[in-house]
C-alpha positions, -999 to 999 in steps of 0.1 A, spaced: 8 476 128 15 438 110 5 408 130 36 389 147 48 357 128 31 335 155 -4 352 153 -3 352 115 5 315 115 -20 308 138 -48 328 116 -34 309 85 -41 274 108 -73 283 117 -84 293 82 -74 264 68 -93 243 96 -122 263 89 -118 255 50 -116 218 58 -144 216 82 -166 235 54 -162 207 28 -170 167 26 -140 163 7 -100 170 10 -69 169 -11 -44 143 -4 -10 141 -20 21 110 -20 54 113 -35 74 86 -47 109 91 -36 140 81 -59 165 79 -23 195 92 -22 213 60 -3 241 57 19 276 38 11 273 5 25 295 2 54 305 -25 83 313 4 108 286 30 116 295 67 103 292 97 125 262 114 137 270 142 112 274 125 83 243 104 87 227 137 90 242 150 59 227 121 41 192 122 57 193 164 48 200 153 13 167 132 11 147 156 30 157 185 3 140 165 -19 109 160 3 109 196 14 104 207 -23 77 181 -30 57 192 2 60 227 -5 45 220 -40 20 198 -25 7 225 -4 11 253 -31 -13 230 -50 -40 229 -19 -29 197 -3 -38 190 33 -17 159 40 12 147 20 26 107 29 61 100 19 78 66 14 91 40 37 129 45 41 130 74 26 149 96 44 180 74 50 174 46 24 189 6 34 218 -10 29 222 -14 71 231 -38 98 219 -31 133 250 -14 143 252 8 111 216 22 111 222 37 146 237 70 138 204 74 119 179 69 146 163 94 170 145 89 201 106 95 190 84 103 221 47 96 224 25 121 205 6 120 241 33 145 252 20 173 229 52 185 214 63 207 184 97 198 179 100 230 152 92 255 181 107 235 212 136 213 195 154 208 226 127 196 250 137 158 243 170 144 228 188 157 199 160 153 174 172 174 139 153 152 118 119 155 137 124 189 142 128 196 104 99 174 95 81 197 121 88 227 102 77 214 71 45 209 80 41 239 102 60 264 78 36 247 50 2 246 69 1 206 60 -1 173 77 31 154 67 39 116 70 73 105 70 92 72 78 123 76 101 138 53 126 132 53 167 157 37 192 145 33 230 168 24 255 165 -8 277 183 -30 302 187 -61 319 151 -57 340 136 -61 308 139 -100 295 135 -90 260 162 -65 260 188 -69 227 222 -73 241 235 -37 228 208 -22 254 184 -8 231 150 -16 207 151 -2 173 122 2 154 110 12 118 85 40 124 60 60 109 53 97 122 27 123 115 30 161 120 -3 182 120 -4 216 102 11 233 135 39 207 131 28 187 164 37 151 165 1 137 164 11 98 155 42 73 160 35 39 147 59 12 150 63 -15 123 50 -47 136 51 -67 103 89 -65 94 100 -79 57 131 -107 57 158 -83 52 149 -61 81 170 -76 107 184 -39 116 148 -34 137 130 -51 166 92 -61 162 70 -41 188 62 -64 218 29 -61 206 12 -46 175 -1 -12 177 -36 3 161 -24 39 155 -52 64 148 -55 101 148 -85 123 141 -85 155 115 -112 179 101 -116 158 74 -119 122 87 -102 98 110 -70 83 100 -49 52 104 -14 43 96 7 14 90 38 4 71 42 -20 38 46 -56 49 17 -50 74 -11 -46 47 -10 -87 45 -15 -93 78 -46 -90 105 -28 -68 126 -29 -37 122 -40 -33 88 -79 -53 93 -80 -38 132 -79 -5 118 -106 -10 91 -130 -32 106 -128 -24 143 -115 11 145 -134 21 113 -112 46 98 -117 66 72 -84 71 49 -51 48 55 -17 62 52 9 40 39 45 47 36 59 18 16 95 2 0 72 -22 -22 88 -46 -44 68 -56 -73 57 -89 -81 34 -98 -107 8 -109 -114 -9 -103 -82 12 -85 -58 23 -54 -80 18 -21 -59 -6 2 -79 -27 -30 -86 -29 -50 -49 -31 -13 -31 -59 -3 -56 -78 -35 -48 -73 -32 -10 -87 1 -8 -113 -13 -29 -118 -45 -7 -116 -28 27 -140 1 14 -113 30 29 -91 57 12 -57 45 9 -26 69 4 5 49 -8 38 65 -13 64 41 -24 101 43 -29 114 46 -64 145 23 -71 138 3 -102 170 -19 -99 150 -37 -69 115 -33 -88 104 -5 -66 79 16 -81 43 22 -76 25 50 -56 -13 58 -57 -42 78 -43 -72 53 -44 -107 54 -30 -131 25 -22 -144 29 -61 -111 29 -78 -77 48 -80 -79 86 -85 -42 90 -93 -11 65 -98 24 63 -112 41 32 -119 76 38 -140 101 13 -144 120 30 -169 135 64 -151 149 69 -121 125 103 -113 106 106 -82 69 119 -86 45 141 -65 8 127 -67 -25 149 -61 -60 142 -58 -93 147 -40 -111 123 -19 -141 122 2 -138 129 38 -160 101 51 -160 76 20 -184 54 39 -210 81 36 -206 88 -3 -232 79 -29 -202 62 -48 -197 37 -19 -198 3 -30 -225 -21 -18 -219 -50 7 -207 -84 -11 -213 -118 -4 -180 -127 -18 -192 -166 -24 -230 -164 -30 -228 -164 -69 -203 -191 -69 -221 -216 -49 -253 -210 -66 -239 -222 -97 -232 -257 -111 -198 -263 -123 -188 -250 -155 -172 -271 -179 -154 -301 -160 -122 -309 -177 -95 -335 -176 -70 -311 -187 -62 -290 -153 -25 -285 -145 -2 -270 -118 16 -241 -123 34 -215 -99 31 -184 -88 53 -164 -65 61 -199 -48 25 -211 -46 13 -241 -64 -21 -233 -81 -43 -250 -102 -46 -241 -137 -67 -249 -169 -61 -235 -203 -88 -210 -219 -90 -225 -254 -121 -215 -269 -131 -178 -279 -159 -179 -256 -173 -199 -230 -175 -211 -193 -147 -228 -172 -144 -240 -137 -111 -248 -120 -110 -261 -83 -83 -264 -56 -93 -277 -20 -126 -257 -12 -123 -231 -35 -138 -233 -69 -135 -205 -93 -159 -197 -120 -151 -179 -152 -173 -166 -179 -158 -149 -212 -158 -137 -246 -126 -129 -264 -129 -100 -287 -104 -119 -311 -85 -151 -300 -48 -148 -309 -24 -179 -317 3 -165 -301 -9 -158 -265 -23 -179 -242 -45 -176 -210 -55 -196 -181 -80 -199 -152 -64 -201 -118 -77 -213 -81 -54 -214 -53 -66 -223 -18 -38 -224 10 -11 -212 33 19 -187 18 50 -196 36 76 -179 20 84 -144 33 56 -147 58 27 -171 70 -5 -158 54 -34 -177 42 -48 -172 6 -77 -180 -16 -70 -166 -53 -92 -169 -84 -76 -155 -114 -74 -153 -151 -41 -144 -163 -22 -146 -192 9 -169 -195 45 -157 -203 44 -176 -236 29 -201 -252 44 -227 -234 19 -238 -203 51 -241 -183 52 -206 -183 17 -197 -166 26 -177 -136 55 -163 -144 59 -122 -145 46 -108 -176 37 -71 -182 25 -69 -217 -4 -83 -236 -25 -81 -269 -58 -99 -262 -90 -80 -253 -120 -94 -242 -157 -86 -253 -167 -94 -217 -153 -113 -186 -173 -127 -156 -148 -140 -126 -163 -154 -90 -154 -179 -65 -167 -199 -34 -148 -178 -10 -146 -188 27 -136 -152 36 -153 -118 32 -121 -104 27 -114 -104 -11 -96 -78 -32 -107 -72 -72 -77 -67 -94 -79 -62 -132 -44 -54 -147 -39 -42 -184 -10 -41 -207 19 -21 -196 10 -23 -160 -21 0 -162 -51 -1 -139 -84 -2 -151 -107 24 -128 -144 25 -136 -138 -3 -165 -148 -33 -142 -172 -38 -114 -181 -62 -82 -217 -71 -80 -233 -78 -44 -229 -116 -53 -193 -116 -55 -190 -112 -96 -161 -91 -111 -174 -83 -142 -163 -60 -173 -181 -28 -181 -164 -21 -211 -165 -37 -246 -140 -47 -253 -117 -41 -230 -81 -33 -235 -54 -59 -234 -57 -82 -204 -28 -92 -183 -46 -104 -154 -83 -101 -136 -81 -116 -102 -102 -120 -67 -72 -121 -40 -89 -132 -12 -72 -128 24 -85 -159 49 -72 -138 83 -85 -166 105 -67 -193 91 -31 -179 93 
């Protein structure tokens, strides 16, 4: 007699769990989704029209989820705004929202869809996870009614949250996270009253989750990593690239290295808003990544990771980020420092004029030291060493300390700090360090064409970021991006 469908599913799930338990690694997937957007409207659409749009996006996501599962992935992360897009006011997004319960209710929407209020999106995501025996991570909208007894209740009688959900391979809702650090245009959503630190256990490690702009702040990002000691962070995002430091693949790879965790970043793909750049990152560098500003294609990425990276032989040693820089005298004092702006922040720059040498540039308490040798000095390309020590105050307030070697857009020094993607200059060697006041420093090396450099540089335990290959590929920027959370 053939086994019943529920028994067969239980057997498949149990086998998958045993296989995961038997291994110190797991297979991760992320999907960069070219979102099908709603038409801009000043009036809310009907719930049926909202669901029809979301189903179009979920059709695409379901194909990616099936393919990932067929390739052995244990978990897949999809992008922020990946199911309904954006272009919303507070009122027009309402038909797209569902009431998402606390995961403590122990709910499988796929098998019990009517237990709570109508939730067709949660039901379908749950079935995608269950039918493919894979963890599914998605970003949707949560609505919560409130009344006048709640002093913070909005005038329309509800809270609306940008929300990540996670369904396990049985289809059970195991995590719900409300985005705490909203980006400026997200006026359709409310801030949660308190930051949430959401974790869940799997057979292949402890996972945490947050969304996009959250990565730049102490809560929840630092809490998950430093206090709750997660192994892997899940990161749905709609990241608008900002060269030379906050390009998605560059910064996310550096963040994984600086924090010492696995990082699964799934970006939205929408080139007219500079949205692209997804990856699967380990503490020792990128396992795989995707950056494409030329076409509107989505992309599935799959890679193997250590389940517990802190126990891996490849786990980077602890770094004292200011040890070397504080021990050396200022290199080559000069009278030719000048100011330049990067993403609204005023840096202190000094030009790299010689084929090789040592340079220092300082701003406030931060001094940045560079030792270098150029592999053939080019007259048509200019590089500068820069330092920034201060509070960034544009789309949020966060304190930065940054040391950077970067290519200027042109030979005109007034263009230093402006976005640039290509370069031709290679270096025989570089060594960058700084007198950082924080232990949270993220090392970035970006090559021409927005290419990462996994395995081609290292950070010494005295805080020096050094090149390993001779010569390097053409360099756009070498950066130590520091976050001094305590000074925010």
